[in-house]
C-alpha positions as CSV (number, residue, x, y, z in Angstrom):
1,M,-20.3,112.2,-52.6
2,H,-18.1,115.1,-52.4
3,H,-14.1,114.8,-52.4
4,N,-13.9,116.9,-49.3
5,P,-17.3,117.6,-47.6
6,I,-15.5,120.2,-45.5
7,H,-12.4,122.3,-46.3
8,I,-11.3,125.1,-43.9
9,Q,-8.3,127.4,-44.7
10,Q,-7.0,130.1,-42.3
11,L,-10.0,130.5,-40.6
12,S,-9.9,133.2,-37.7
13,Y,-12.7,134.7,-35.6
14,A,-13.0,137.3,-32.8
15,Y,-16.1,138.2,-30.7
16,P,-17.1,141.6,-30.5
17,D,-15.4,142.1,-27.0
18,G,-12.0,141.4,-28.9
19,T,-11.8,137.8,-27.6
20,E,-10.0,135.7,-30.1
21,A,-12.2,132.5,-30.6
22,L,-10.4,131.0,-33.5
23,R,-6.9,131.6,-34.9
24,E,-5.8,130.4,-38.4
25,I,-7.6,127.1,-38.6
26,D,-6.8,124.8,-41.4
27,L,-8.9,121.5,-41.5
28,A,-10.2,119.2,-44.2
29,I,-12.8,116.5,-43.5
30,A,-13.0,113.4,-45.8
31,P,-16.2,111.7,-46.9
32,S,-17.6,109.1,-44.4
33,E,-15.0,110.3,-41.9
34,R,-15.7,110.6,-38.2
35,V,-13.7,113.1,-36.6
36,A,-13.7,114.2,-32.8
37,L,-13.1,117.5,-31.8
38,V,-11.9,117.9,-28.5
39,G,-10.5,120.7,-26.1
40,A,-11.1,122.4,-22.6
41,N,-14.0,124.8,-22.2
42,G,-13.3,128.0,-24.2
43,S,-10.8,126.4,-26.7
44,G,-13.1,127.3,-29.6
45,K,-14.9,124.0,-30.4
46,S,-18.4,125.4,-30.3
47,T,-17.4,128.4,-32.3
48,L,-15.8,126.3,-35.1
49,L,-19.0,124.2,-35.3
50,L,-21.0,127.3,-35.7
51,H,-19.1,128.1,-38.8
52,L,-19.8,124.7,-40.5
53,N,-23.3,125.6,-41.5
54,G,-23.1,129.4,-41.6
55,I,-24.4,130.3,-38.0
56,L,-21.4,132.2,-37.9
57,L,-19.5,133.5,-41.0
58,P,-15.7,133.8,-41.4
59,Q,-14.1,137.2,-40.6
60,V,-11.0,136.1,-42.0
61,G,-10.3,132.6,-44.2
62,E,-12.7,130.7,-46.1
63,I,-14.8,127.6,-45.5
64,V,-16.0,125.4,-48.4
65,V,-18.7,122.8,-47.8
66,G,-19.1,120.6,-50.6
67,E,-18.8,122.8,-53.4
68,Q,-20.1,126.0,-52.0
69,T,-18.1,128.6,-50.0
70,V,-19.8,129.7,-46.8
71,T,-21.0,133.0,-47.5
72,P,-24.5,134.9,-46.9
73,E,-25.9,134.0,-50.5
74,N,-25.0,130.3,-50.1
75,L,-26.5,129.6,-46.6
76,K,-29.8,127.9,-47.9
77,D,-27.4,125.1,-49.7
78,I,-24.9,125.0,-46.8
79,R,-27.6,124.1,-44.3
80,N,-28.9,121.5,-46.5
81,F,-25.6,120.1,-46.8
82,V,-24.6,120.3,-43.2
83,G,-27.0,119.2,-40.3
84,V,-26.2,120.5,-36.7
85,V,-27.3,118.6,-33.5
86,F,-27.0,121.2,-30.5
87,Q,-25.8,120.0,-27.1
88,N,-29.1,120.6,-25.6
89,P,-32.0,119.1,-27.5
90,D,-34.4,121.4,-25.9
91,D,-33.0,124.0,-28.0
92,Q,-34.0,122.1,-31.1
93,L,-37.2,120.7,-30.3
94,F,-39.9,123.1,-30.1
95,M,-43.0,121.6,-32.2
96,P,-46.1,120.1,-30.4
97,T,-45.3,116.5,-31.4
98,V,-42.2,114.5,-32.4
99,W,-43.6,114.2,-36.0
100,E,-43.9,117.8,-36.5
101,D,-40.3,118.3,-35.1
102,V,-38.9,115.6,-37.3
103,T,-40.7,116.7,-40.4
104,F,-40.2,120.6,-39.7
105,G,-36.7,120.5,-41.7
106,P,-37.6,118.8,-44.7
107,M,-40.8,120.7,-45.0
108,N,-38.8,123.9,-45.0
109,Q,-36.9,122.3,-48.0
110,G,-40.3,122.2,-49.8
111,V,-40.7,118.3,-49.3
112,R,-44.6,117.3,-49.1
113,G,-46.8,114.3,-49.3
114,S,-45.7,110.9,-49.4
115,E,-41.9,111.7,-49.8
116,L,-42.1,113.8,-46.6
117,E,-43.8,110.9,-44.6
118,R,-41.0,108.5,-46.2
119,R,-38.1,110.7,-45.1
120,A,-39.6,111.2,-41.5
121,C,-40.3,107.4,-41.1
122,V,-36.7,106.3,-42.4
123,A,-35.0,109.0,-40.2
124,M,-36.9,107.8,-37.1
125,Q,-36.4,104.3,-37.7
126,S,-32.8,104.9,-38.2
127,V,-32.3,106.4,-34.7
128,G,-34.5,103.3,-33.2
129,L,-37.8,105.3,-32.8
130,E,-40.7,103.7,-34.0
131,P,-42.7,106.4,-36.0
132,H,-46.5,105.3,-34.8
133,H,-45.6,105.1,-31.4
134,Y,-43.3,108.2,-31.0
135,G,-44.6,110.5,-33.6
136,P,-47.6,111.6,-31.7
137,R,-45.9,112.1,-28.3
138,S,-44.8,115.5,-27.0
139,P,-41.0,116.0,-26.9
140,G,-41.2,117.6,-23.5
141,N,-42.5,114.1,-22.0
142,L,-39.3,112.1,-23.5
143,S,-36.1,111.2,-21.7
144,G,-32.8,113.0,-22.4
145,G,-31.9,110.1,-24.7
146,E,-35.2,110.1,-26.6
147,K,-34.8,113.7,-27.2
148,K,-31.2,113.4,-28.5
149,R,-32.7,110.7,-30.9
150,V,-35.5,112.9,-32.1
151,A,-33.0,115.9,-32.5
152,I,-30.8,113.8,-34.7
153,A,-33.9,112.2,-36.8
154,G,-35.0,115.8,-37.6
155,V,-31.6,116.3,-39.0
156,L,-31.4,113.2,-40.8
157,A,-34.8,113.9,-42.4
158,M,-33.2,116.6,-44.2
159,Q,-30.7,114.2,-45.9
160,P,-27.4,116.2,-45.1
161,Q,-24.1,114.9,-46.3
162,V,-22.4,116.0,-42.8
163,L,-23.7,115.4,-39.4
164,V,-22.1,117.7,-36.7
165,L,-22.8,117.1,-33.0
166,D,-22.0,119.4,-30.0
167,E,-21.5,117.2,-26.9
168,P,-23.9,114.5,-27.9
169,T,-23.3,112.4,-24.8
170,A,-23.9,115.3,-22.4
171,Q,-26.6,114.7,-19.7
172,L,-27.1,111.1,-20.7
173,D,-27.1,108.1,-18.5
174,P,-24.7,105.2,-19.2
175,R,-27.3,103.1,-21.1
176,S,-28.3,106.1,-23.5
177,R,-24.8,107.0,-23.9
178,R,-24.2,103.5,-24.9
179,Q,-27.3,103.6,-27.3
180,L,-26.3,106.9,-28.9
181,I,-22.6,105.6,-29.5
182,N,-24.0,102.5,-31.4
183,L,-26.3,104.7,-33.2
184,L,-23.6,107.2,-34.5
185,R,-21.4,104.1,-35.5
186,S,-24.3,102.9,-37.6
187,L,-24.8,106.1,-39.5
188,P,-23.0,105.9,-43.1
189,I,-22.5,109.7,-43.1
190,T,-19.7,112.1,-42.4
191,Q,-19.5,113.2,-38.8
192,V,-17.7,115.8,-36.8
193,I,-18.3,115.2,-33.0
194,A,-17.3,118.1,-30.6
195,T,-16.8,116.3,-27.3
196,H,-15.4,116.4,-23.8
197,D,-16.1,112.4,-23.6
198,L,-12.8,111.3,-24.7
199,D,-13.7,107.5,-24.4
200,L,-16.5,108.2,-27.1
201,A,-13.8,109.8,-29.3
202,V,-11.8,106.7,-28.8
203,E,-14.5,104.4,-29.8
204,L,-15.9,106.3,-32.8
205,C,-13.3,108.4,-34.2
206,S,-10.0,107.4,-36.0
207,R,-9.0,110.9,-36.2
208,T,-9.0,113.5,-33.4
209,V,-8.3,117.3,-33.5
210,V,-7.3,119.1,-30.4
211,L,-8.2,122.8,-30.1
212,S,-6.4,125.1,-27.6
213,Q,-7.0,128.8,-27.1
214,G,-8.4,128.8,-30.6
215,Q,-5.7,127.0,-32.4
216,I,-5.3,123.4,-33.6
217,V,-2.5,121.9,-31.7
218,F,-3.1,118.2,-32.7
219,N,-4.7,116.7,-35.8
220,G,-3.9,113.0,-36.2
221,V,-4.6,109.5,-35.0
222,T,-7.0,109.4,-32.0
223,E,-5.0,106.5,-30.3
224,R,-1.9,108.6,-30.6
225,V,-3.0,111.6,-28.8
226,M,-5.1,109.7,-26.2
227,A,-2.1,107.8,-25.1
228,N,-0.3,111.1,-24.4
229,G,-1.4,111.9,-20.9
230,A,1.2,114.8,-20.7
231,F,0.0,116.4,-23.7
232,L,-3.6,116.2,-22.8
233,E,-2.9,117.5,-19.4
234,D,-0.9,120.7,-21.0
235,H,-4.3,121.4,-22.8
236,A,-6.4,121.0,-19.6
237,L,-7.7,117.5,-20.9
238,E,-7.6,114.4,-18.8
239,S,-6.8,110.9,-20.3
240,P,-9.9,108.7,-21.4
241,L,-10.9,106.3,-18.7
242,C,-9.9,103.5,-21.1
243,Y,-6.3,104.5,-21.1
244,S,-6.1,105.2,-17.2
245,R,-7.1,101.7,-16.4
246,P,-4.7,98.7,-16.4
247,Y,-7.0,97.0,-18.9
248,C,-10.4,97.6,-20.5
249,L,-11.6,94.6,-22.1
250,L,-11.7,91.0,-20.7
251,D,-9.5,89.9,-23.8
252,H,-6.9,92.2,-22.3
253,R,-7.0,91.0,-18.6
254,P,-3.8,89.5,-17.1
255,S,-5.1,86.0,-16.9
256,E,-1.7,84.4,-15.9
257,H,-1.9,86.4,-12.5
258,L,-5.6,85.7,-11.6
259,S,-7.1,82.6,-10.0
260,P,-9.6,80.5,-11.9
261,N,-12.2,81.5,-9.4
262,L,-11.7,85.2,-9.8
263,L,-11.7,84.8,-13.7
264,N,-15.0,82.9,-13.4
265,L,-16.4,85.9,-11.6
266,M,-15.2,88.4,-14.3
267,L,-16.8,86.3,-17.0
């Protein structure tokens, strides 16, 4: 386990049309930490994520992943260290069967035989997919939530030390969203989660980084920023639902003001 799985210093990046996507980003991620990366569309979240395993390379500044600087010659090691799960699983699943998708990454790492089977089975079971049932199935015939799980399993089978997720709850129904949150909570791995789902950030991440116009405008305790509605509004974000309701949990209900009959209905 590395002291700092990810360390970013003064990272800046501009697209060919001159758009400044990232400006002087400084960020460190600790081992086993889950960090939420939030911001409005165009704030730079996806661009930052694509730097973490070398899909985009720094133009200015430096990124160190584990003990390797993100440079062209280190990309193989970087991509083994950082696994990325894209927003749309259809961008990640392209093999005829689930089993072939899950084993594709470790096979490219040179894993074969019983070790390949062990890795795939462990990865699938860790995301709640029974290998013998799901392995032969076509990814195209799965639900959105199942596809997300297969995409995560394919990354986990490569045994990365950092899991990066781009909008993991996008296009999921409430039940699939809850299952995914429980899954991510159970994984003992460093996670960087870019999301518009601020309630997910509250549930999963002790630290939140807010990006606005390519810059970090907040980096700290999740509860602190989520409770600051004015700050979120200034950066084109809305308070999570759990902060905009008078109470969220039954333990927080104002029981002294409710009749016994109403309380029984709530319970």
